[in-house]
TORBANU-904974 format. One record per atom (N, C-alpha, C, CB): x, y, z. Coordinates in steps of 0.001 Angstrom, whole numbers, plus 500000, padded with zeros to 6 digits. Glycine has a CB too. Layout:
residues N
XYZ/...
END
This chain:
residues 225
881910055461269364/882424056423269007/883628056503268073/882571056897269959/883593056954266965/884916057012266063/885965057392265996/884903057340265330/887205056835265588/888382057513266165/888580058273265099/889620056689266626/889374059316265275/889815060405264102/891066059936263483/890102061972264685/890759059694262246/891713059538261076/892986060211261265/891126060059259819/893926059470261426/895378060306261545/896374060160259999/896408059481263057/895396059828258898/895979059357257669/896672060931257158/894669058561256522/897643060937256314/898206062047255581/897177061794254160/900108061908255350/896780063140254039/896354063222252339/897334063848251707/894992064057251916/897465063006250406/898185063613249442/898032065159249247/897876062954248296/899381065860249080/899351067587248706/898313067695247600/900985068305248050/897575068926247485/896827069573246342/898086069638245467/896009071126246669/898873070532245602/900030070956244362/901608070689245354/899782073151243692/902589070394244725/904009069898244959/904554070979244114/904423068260244497/905380072130244694/906446072772243934/907726072568244403/906274074105243854/908948072553243070/910064072182243434/910746073489242931/910498070791242915/911676074434243707/912020075531243256/913478075417243418/911353076632243868/914420075882242095/915999075479242374/916203076771241944/916895074123241529/917295077680242586/917443078991242640/918507079149241385/917915079509244148/918322080311240838/919457080228239437/920704081078240054/918763081147237686/920786081842240866/922137082315241182/923345081405241344/922039082982242323/922934080403242073/924469079885242065/924507078962240822/924948078976243547/923668078764240225/923715078037238386/924428078991237785/922078077856237337/924367080318237727/924835081280237282/926763081658237515/923830082185237881/926801080958239125/928099080996239228/928730080131238920/928451081212240122/928186078922238832/928778077901238179/929277078024236702/927919076935238269/928399078630235974/928576078746234829/929678079694234676/927458079019234239/929851081195235411/930898081955234971/932030081269235495/930823083368235359/931846080093236417/933157079889236877/934000078714236026/933030079531238396/933332078408234560/934022077660233753/934637078362232676/933283076712233326/935731078396232074/936328079410231310/935747079599230032/937652079182231158/935404078261229571/934644077868228158/933403079350228165/933665075819228293/932420078316229034/931042079289229298/931359080535229540/930142078925230498/932262081249230189/932262082399230834/932545083194229247/933471082517232248/933440082763228774/933776083533227403/932582083393226367/935189082890226676/931690082325226120/930806082357225678/929903083014226005/930616081620225571/929728083697227330/928817084558227771/929187086146227306/928743084340229302/929931086280226658/930565087390225948/930472087444224713/931752087497226133/929690086738223997/929950086195222480/929184087569221933/929124084382221949/927862087751222244/926922088697221786/927522090024221370/925937088905222810/928553090707222557/929131091718222061/930534091678221280/929172092457223041/931225090728221381/932172090616220400/932427089759219785/933022090821220631/932158088736219509/932000087779218446/930841087582217454/932105086716219007/929702088309217869/928498088393216957/928746089438215777/927182088836217822/928434089004214547/928371089902213340/927558090437213129/928509089559212363/927870091588212996/926839092922213240/926876093303211653/927523094422214492/926174092791210667/925642093356209689/924321093975208574/926069092934209493/923786094178209989/922324094514209940/921233092895209740/922169095718208428/921655092245209580/920685090996209349/920330090590210770/921415089654208478/919093089914210878/918579089279212168/919105087644211964/916697089469212328/920075087639213179/920472086375213322/919956085914215002/922175086337212982/920550086792215800/920411086645216994/919561087830218028/921705086427217281/919000087744218830/918010088463219734/918990089759219760/917589087640221392/920041089930219875/920995091361220020/920690092066218906/922689091199220058/920494091258217811/920434092045215993/918699092855216288/920343090207214034/918011092703217164/916641093330216869/916590094626217625/915390092373217310/915153095470217474/914835096613218412/915015096732219435/913941096911218533/914454095656220632/913895095609221683/915625095221222241/912420094551221806/916120094737221818/918080094435222677/918450096014222198/919699092678221556/918011096822221183/919015098189221305/917940099131222218/919507099066219473/916788098930222130/915992099820223093/916580099873224564/914488099284223175/916951098579224815/917437098359226509/918992098628226624/917152096586227135/919238098427225645/920595099284225727/920731100766225884/921286099087224585/919834101451225234/919604102609225086/919054103292226263/918918102693224085/917888102956226858/917603103130228396/918108102865229264/916842102775228807/918913101854229502/919493101514230627/921068101137230603/918720100484231094/922002102021229456/923341102354229308/924071102318230677/923444103694228655/923694102663231414/924548103203232976/924439101936233652/923725104630234094/922965101535234103/922942100821235092/922629099416234612/922089101361236026/922586098983233246/922602097698233164/923615097259231419/920776097238233307/923305097948230714/923992097469229231/925418097886229170/923235098179227858/925727098506230182/927474099047230255/928403097722230608/927796100391231749/927625096694230911/928271095242231529/927832094305230356/927546094642233239/928662093901229585/928110092830228502/927778091377229108/929272092603227300/928336091243230485/927786089803230767/926541089562231582/928791089060231454/926055091178231396/924688090941232129/923737090008231609/923954092131232215/923052089174231904/921952088385231496/920333089088231036/921823087468232708/919991088478229761/918514088597229449/918047087176229056/918214089687228229/917419087211230143/916468085975230263/915127085906229300/915955085938231779/914935084489228828/913608084129228141/912772083421228896/913747083389226971/911831083413229451/910697082716230022/910088081992229722/910019083112230277/909783080300229728/908846079940228944/908101079094230301/909388079110227459/906999078765229671/905975078182230876/904962077158230182/904986079529231668/904827076037230297/904011075189229744/903614074122230755/904606074674228571/902473073428230693/901984072436231288/902090070786230679/900724072902231423/902251070050231162/902015068545230341/901770067474231285/903353068021229431/901064066333230806/901082065283231540/901882064011231267/899949065030231628/902627063980232098/904204062990231553/903598061336231630/905998063202233072/902441061185232265/901911059544232253/900779059306231295/901308059028233773/899835060414231016/899132060018229856/898794061043229313/898098059233229988/898539061372228286/898505062518227403/896756062708227136/899512062171225880/895923061852227614/894447062051227544/894119061544228653/893678061471226432/894598061345230085/894095061777231337/894240063089231666/894604061111232291/893817063464232729/893985064934233485/894021064766234812/892849065973233245/894126063315235660/894430063277236867/895706063559237392/894124062299237192/896816064310236326/897679064806236929/898529065686235640/898392063664237771/899378066828236653/899647067695235545/900853068351236142/898422068705235101/901971068324234967/902931068886236044/903575070140234640/904374067338236924/903794071293235406/903974072356234888/905700072972235068/902845073166235500/905684073469233998/907504073587233786/907663075245233286/908282072248232187/908694075954234104/908881077341234209/910939077086233805/908186078096236178/910959077270232591/912193077411231917/913094078597231819/911949077134230807/914496078865231656/914999080400231332/916021079732230497/915606081581232708/915917080630229642/917409080471228472/917673081866228455/917161079791226580/919237081813228230/919905083055228220/920178083322226785/921174083059229084/920052084650226564/920082085180225276/921624085637224871/919047086386225232/922315086175226194/923528086217225777/924632085424225174/923827086510226453/924248083975224971/924731082888224430/924538083020223083/924214081760224936/925478081961222363/925171082143220913/924267081678220640/925906081783220059/923192081477218961/921876081058218939/921663079859218678/921196081666218199/923085078740218578/923308077551218593/923270076670220343/924659077580217795/923613077810221071/923349077430222456/922327077726223226/924163077760223099/921737078777222685/920259079203223570/919890078528224045/919152079593223144/919385077510223530/918357076545223663/918621075023224349/917899076388222307/919640074607224175/920380073415224225/920219073118225768/921951073569223660/919707071960225979/919622071541227242/920847071989228550/919561070094226975/921907071670227814/923018072129228775/922956073524229671/924223072250227918/922455074262228557/922373075562229113/920927076536229523/923112076223228158/920071075222229525/918675075927230081/918361075698231241/917502075610229454/917775076486232200/917736076069233719/916119075996233848/918554077302234902/916183075015234744/914420074692234898/913980074944236700/914018072560234352/914174076710236904/914155077046238301/912644076511239074/914374078748238374/911545075965238533/909999076123239069/909503074280238295/908884078061238085/909062073862239109/908530072621238843/907408072374239685/909482071614238970/906393072343239203/904798072150239904/903718071069239597/904000073351239585/903830070437240264/903030068995239866/901761068845240867/904137067495240093/900911068562240198/899687067982241376/898451067524240279/898975069531242729/897683067344240794/896175067269239723/895491067545238782/895475067477239896/896025069143239230/895309069922238140/896489071049238281/893485070446238450/896228071981236800/896863072743236545/896817074154237548/896594072776235316/897730074928237628/897782076080238290/896983077084237895/898897076487238312/896697077507236657/896018078192236360/896151079935236919/895034077440236631/895166080524237373/895742082160237658/896348081762239062/894336083675237772/896505080782239707/897263080900240899/898675080473240517/896660080048242068/899464081017239264/900490080610239172/901429081686239348/900550079952238158/900870082900239700/901809083623240284/902216083821241643/901617084531239945/901526082432242307/902166082280243748/903101081449243296/901285081689245039/903074080899242497/904203079434242514/905615080332241750/903438077600241141/905038081561241178/906359082316240405/907007083277241323/905922083223239015/906450083187242549/907014084448243484/908507084304243799/906217084532244989/909057083072243838/910294082877244518/911276083314243316/910501081274245128/911002083078241852/911392083320240961/911832084556240614/910781082939240423/910960085352240906/910605086817240755/910793087529241686/909445087088240474/911199087203242888/912063087840244266/913400087882243496/912150086718245941/914074086410242892/915055085925242767/916030087050241523/914652084401242449/914612087110240390/915078088405239488/915021089351239671/914739088650238577/913947089771240671/914019091457240941/915714091867241919/912247091968242212/915923091055242526/917248090665243341/918335091335242200/917472088682243656/918517090412241082/919369090403240330/919754091622239501/919107089496239744/918425092154238861/917887093939238400/918196094807239315/916231094280238237/917860094670240652/917915096225241384/919371096112242067/916492096570242752/919963095157242427/921579095329243339/922692094675242910/921591094785244815/921897093166242208/923074092670241284/923516091410242433/924514094096240875/924729090707241873/925311089597242241/926798089443242123/924727088691241606/927470089155242951/929074089543243045/929325087878242533/929873090172244989/929870088124241741/930131086725240556/931868086717240242/929090087085238637/932153085639240343/933532084859239593/933750084876238412/933653083555239692/934633085692237086/934508085532235959/935672084446235852/934512086801235190/935903083252235176/936745082445235090/937865083157234213/936170081228234640/937214083563232862/937644083691231834/938698084974232094/936530083767230866/937837086498232592/938633087760233085/939371087457234120/937838088909233488/939419086385234867/939878086309236207/939621087171237191/940994086264236216/938624087881237260/938194088638238407/936694088557238781/938541090021238174/936363089469239637/934797089622240322/934057090448239642/934699090180241766/932312090810239755/932394091556238902/930702091534239446/933131091177237389/929883092657239386/928344092482239899/927686092372238750/927677093669240780/927009090869238685/926202090393237541/924598090583238149/926654088665237096/923971091384236939/922858091863236799/922061091208235485/923077093277236782/920566091074235910/920078090139234573/918644090710234943/920333088076234557/917707090579233695/916628091010233408/915541090298232706/916899091900232905/914344090381232716/913675089467231731/913279090151230769/912604088725232168/913851089223229631/913813089848228003/912477089632227641/914851089059226782/911950088407227492/910813087818226788/910269087061227774/911110087017225540/909214086692227324/908057085217227492/907734084673226562/906721085333228002/907779083436226343/907217082442225338/906347081481226089/908365081643224549/905313081669225584/904143080469225723/903163080480224789/903356080498226999/902289079291224696/901128079283224045/900129080268224456/900638078087224124/898833080139224096/897642081095224086/897146080712225597/896394080793222720/897018079617225996/896152079502227191/897276080068228355/895525077760227451/898804079435228019/899520080001229303/899987081234229544/900517079406229542/899462081899227980/899832083562227793/898374084332228789/899781084146225569/897386083189228875/896255083887230021/896447083815231463/894874083244229923/897223082580231444/897596082223232850/898650083245233671/898246080783232763/899153083389232401/900834084112233192/900597085215233246/902402084090232433/900119086324232211/899317087530232307/898168088062232665/899260087824231610/897378086922233341/896134087312233155/895230088039232013/896098087871233988/895672087659230697/894562088389229805/893409087268229795/895142088817228089/892965088093228604/891617086909228266/891842086475226975/889924087531228275/891997085266227245/892272084548225821/891483083242224889/893549084042226056/889973083338225625/889540082939224972/887787083588224839/889963081727225245/886760083135224428/885396083653224579/885255084638223601/885080084204225933/884474086038223540/884286087099222443/885414087897222517/883014087983222565/886198088068223576/887352088610223506/889037088026223237/887206089121224537/888891087195222737/890157085797222629/891086086345222196/889986084445221640/891042087305221543/892609087810220697/893156089060221983/892210088865218539/894190088888221942/894732089734222920/895223091004222520/895697089120223532/895202091247220954/895391092412220240/894083093020219897/896185092162219067/892982092527219575/892272092955218980/891017093336219826/892205092208218030/891192092545221211/890113092759222459/888904093163221993/890504093834223523/888547094163222001/886879094233222021/886648094194220563/886115095714222774/887286094618219279/887473094447217953/887528092604217615/888939095351217577/887530091803218300/887885090702217885/886798089989216989/888272090013218977/887234089188215911/885922088787214934/885873087173215692/886299088824212747/884810086937215729/884044085853216156/882428085750215696/884166085901217622/882564083942216060/881026083648215374/881231082521216262/880644083376213458/879611081996216968/879620081364217652/878726080234216554/879255081966218969/879285078925216626/879019077818216189/877788076850217131/880388077253216075/876386077116216852/875533076610218055/875514075101218195/874042077083217918/875733074532216641/875470073105216705/876835072650217544/875264072360215081/877959072577217520/879068072410217968/879301072922219271/879833072819217164/878628074434219221/878943074693220529/880547075487221029/878784073278221099/881196075918219841/882690076164219827/882628078087219314/883630074817218414/883531078713219861/884140079785219130/884566079631218033/885007080269219629/884697080470216939/885021080303215814/885716081678215714/883918079903214902/886840081948215260/887539083486214747/887860083225213367/889077084034215596/887215084088212917/887223083888211334/887815085187210785/885644083616210656/888629086113211503/888842087535210584/890380087386210870/887975089282211201/891187086006211407/892513085777211552/893506086393210202/892600084187211755/892942086592209157/893535086689208182/893696088295207703/892901085802207341/893112089018208740/892803090485207959/894196091457208046/891358091410208833/895219090829208822/896401091512209135/897455091235208007/896900091081210535/896889089977207068/898414089635206245/897663090714204776/898877087193205762/899014090797204046/898567091528202626/897930091174202089/899180091746201745/896820092251201589/896096091514200337/896374090916198932/895367092216200014/897707091130198567/898641090717197167/899015089516197825/900109091795196579/
END
């Protein structure tokens, strides 16, 4: 009679989650960074030119729609969420996949938004395969924390102003490549309806010899001259 094996198999996927609220509290506890969190409202040059997300129409629309509940506090954070996968060991082999989720804070000056010292990596997913459509399971703790920051806020100490305030945050924009967009938003990004804008009107041609889809009408949105 064979004995049952007690060897533990490696996990299919391993997820690391780093909460964002403690990091935000540390940032506001530093006088220099706490002052930079006010840059978009106090030090930004407002001359009608687009130099920062605060100069865009989406920023102004949020200020108009949520004037009392959100935009009345200039320290409230607008996050940009980025998600992508990579293979840190071999770019050709598919035996391992690492997916990163990062958050950047658009209330900072444009020369600091994408700096490594001011980026947050709340989620790291490792495994032999990419999460694909199951990415929403791994995003759940982050979404719960963002929802908490949006609905109720968090009591935070501002070292620059020497006061406590209620910090809120919202997800301002997402940044992904086309396959990442399909996983994150559950939209079709390949096949006969691969364009998320054109949908049923996608201009496509199937090359029977190479067995690939070719999107031929991608220049029709450009001006004719």
